[in-house]
N, C-alpha and C positions, 0 to 999 in steps of 0.2 A: 658587493654586497646587496641587499634586499632592502627594499622600504620599510619594511619591518623592524631589520637588524640596524639600521642607520637611524629610524626613531629610538629604538631602547638606547643605542649610543650616546645619541642627542640628551636624552633624559637623565642616564648617568654623569652627563657633565653639567645638571643643573641647567638646560637649554629646552624645558619643555615647551616652551612655546616656540621656537621654530622645529621643533617636531611636529607639534600639532599643525603650525603653517605647511610644513613640509605635506602631510596627512592630506589638507585641504586643497594644495594643490593639486597633490598625486590623483585624490578623489576625482576632482574636476575636470581632470587632463585624461583621465582612463575610466570615465562612467561607463562607457558603451561598454568597453571589454569586461570589466566587471559584473554589468546587470549578462550577460553573455558566457559569462563563464563561472559561475557560483557554484556549480558542483568539485571545482579545484580547490576551491577554498576553505578546504576541510583541514587544511595542514598546518602548523602553530605559525603565526605569522611575525612571534618577535617583539609585538609591542602590543598592550593589552588595548591601550586607545584607539589605535588601528585597526585590530579586530575589532572592536567595540561602533565603531563607522561603519565598516562594512557589513556586519551583520546589521545594522540598523538600515541601510540601503538594500540588503537582501532580504529583510523581512518586510521592506513596502512594498516589493515585486508581486503581484497578486498571481496565483497560481493558476495557470489556466490549461490545466494539463486536465484531457480526459480520463476515468475512471478505468474504464475498459482498456484504454492504451496501457497501462501503470498494470493491469492484470498480465496482458499479455505480456507486456516485457518481463517482468518479473517471472511469470512461468516459463517462456520461453531461454531466457539467458540462468534460469536456476539459480538467480543470486538478486539480491535488490540492493540500492541505497537507504540510508535510515532517512533518507525525504519519502519516501517510496512508502515505505511503513507509516510515517507519520500523516501523508496524506490518506493513506485507506483507514486508518485508524479513525480521522476526524473526517471522512466520507460519512453523510449520512444512511443509515439502514436501507432506505429505499433505492440508494445508486448500485446496493447488491443484490437486491431483489430487482431492478429493472435490468442488470446486466444479465443474471442469471434465467431471466424470462425472453429476453430478446436477443440474444446472440446466440448465431445459429451455425458456426462453425463446428465441425467432428474435433476441437480441442477444446469446447466448452467443458468435458469432465476434467480435465487438467484442469484448468481454469480454476475449478470449483474445487480439487482438491488442492490447488497450490494456497487456496484461501485459506483452506480448512489445517493444511500444515501449521500455518501457523501457532495453532492451541498445540498442537503436541509439542513444536520444536521452540515456544514460547521463552523468549531470554526477558520483556519486558511485558508490561500492562497494553503498550499498545498493540503490539503482537496478539497478545489475548482477545483483547478488542475486535480484531481483523476477525479472527475464529469465529466470536461471538456473532456479531452479525451476518455473517457467512449462514452459520448456521439458523439462525434466527430469518434469513430469506428463505431458505432450504424450507424450514417447516413450514414457512408461509404459502410457498408452491404445493407443497404437497397437502396442505388443509384445501387447497382448490379442487382437487379432485381425485379420486381413487387411483388414475393412474401416476398421477404425480406423486402420490404417496408410495406406491408401490416402487416407483424408481428410487426419489429419496431414498427411502431405505436399504433398497437392495445395491446403489452404488454408492450412495455415500454412509451406512450406517447409524441415520441419521431419524431416530422415530418420532411420531407425530403426536403420539398419545403418553407417553409417559416423561418426554422433555432429555431424556435422558439418549444419551448413543447406543446403538445396539452394533451387535458384530456385522461385518460386510457379508456374513452368510445366514444370515437373520432369516430362522422359520418361515417368519410373516411376508419377509421379503420372497421367498420363495414360492409361493402360495399363486403367486399371479401367472399370468401366460407366459411363456419362454421369450417371446417378442418384449412384453412389457418389462422384465427383470433384466433383460441383456441389453437392455438402454438403448434399443435401435433409433427411441424416439429420444431427443432432449430432451434435460430436465423441466425445461420450461414450457413446454408445448402441451397444449389444450386435445386429447381425441376423444372428450366424450361424446 
């Protein structure tokens, strides 16, 4: 029987004090394991007080993940954990801009598109926020020079001027040179 079910059973027999003592002893003995396996604690534990105590411990852990690593992980896995969405939604807009500006891998386009996909497949406000921050970062990059504007419009369908997305085959995007529109240079590179 799991610790959560044991505690729930004790509470059913009016032994809440013993259940709380069991929780405290469990957390004391297994604190390091709890901190290492927070992703596995998403299932029901059977006891509200145990769940509350574990949530308190987990929420006190500082999130030291790196923005770019999360984007790369969710893009390569083509899936994500709810914690990833929360992390990206809480990240400042500057993180999106800096990542798009400095990432030099051939997968940059996939990373950007993955962020933008959160807007088209949004099931929560957090997902829409990720897409908005990515779009704002791309608009900022597009405002820096003409080649970035052409790239952003051609590759991602985002127009700087009207604030709305354009189609990926936008006529204004095809007016640039073939090299610019083909995306041979990365969205964040400057080539003026």
